[in-house]
N, C-alpha and C positions, 0 to 999 in steps of 0.2 A: 600501481600502488596495491591493488588487490592481490596480485601475484606475489608481492612482497610481504603479505600478511597484514596490511593496514586495514583496520575496520572502516569501511566506507559507509556513510550514512547520509541520507538526503531527507529534507523536509521543507515545508513551507509554512508561512503564517497567513496564507490567503484564506481568510475566513469571513469575507463579506463584512468587514468592519470599516471604520472611518478612513483607514489608510489604503484599503484595497477593496474595491466594490465587487470583486468576483472571488470565486474560490469556494472550497468546501473542506471539511475535516475528512479527507479521503487519501489514504496512502496511494491508491491507484492514480488519482489526479496528481499527487505530488511527484510520482515517478514518471508520469506522462510528461510533465513539464521538464523534469530533469533529463529525460531522454533527449529532448530537443536542446536544452541549454548546454548540457555537458557532452552532447553527441556520443552517447553511450553505444557501445558495440552490441549487435544482436547476438544471441537471442535475448529479448527484453525480459523474459521470465527469469533469467539468471540474476537480474538486478532487483527482484522483488524483496529479498532480505534487506536491502539497503534502506527501505522505508518501513520495515517491520522489525524483525529481531535484531538486526545490526544497529538500527536506529535506537531501539530500546537500550541496547548495551552501551551505546555512546552516551546515553543519558544516565547510565548507572541503574537502569531498571531491567527487570526480567520480563520477558513475554509470558503472559499467563498461559498455562497449559490448557489445551482444548478440553481435556477431560475434567478440568477444574473450573472452567468458565460457565457462567450462567447461559442457558440456551438463548436468552434474550440479547446477549452480547455478541452472538455469532451471526454471520451472514453467509449465504450460499450464492455463488456466482453461477449463472446459467451459461456455462461454457465447457468445452472439452479440452481447451488449451490454456495453460496458465498465462501465457503472453496476451491472450485476448482480454484479460482483466485490464491491462494497461493500453493495449492497442486500440481498444474501443472504450476507453474510460468515459463514463457518463452515458454510454449507449448500451453496453452489455448489461443485461438484466440481472439484478441481484435482489434477493429477498432475505428477510430475517429467518433464521432457522426455525423459530417458533411458528412461522406461517405454514410450515410443512407438517407441524405436529398436530395430532388430533386434540 
């Protein structure tokens, strides 16, 4: 489908509510579950847009530009490989950008 130009988007509603006792508002967690459920081909980092920009486009929304975002809305992942964000979802350390600011 991707090779044919279809916009692929994945998401979950697992937000620790009455219907699902686990989960988080996390694109990394959503993609981690999708990798397992849809048996996505590696490298996993290639699928990150499906839970970010492509997902926003599927909803008719635009991803905010980083240079226009508030620093408090941005996070920094402590990794050198984009795939680590998903491969170790929940274990790879991340911090808010403002935590690095003086």
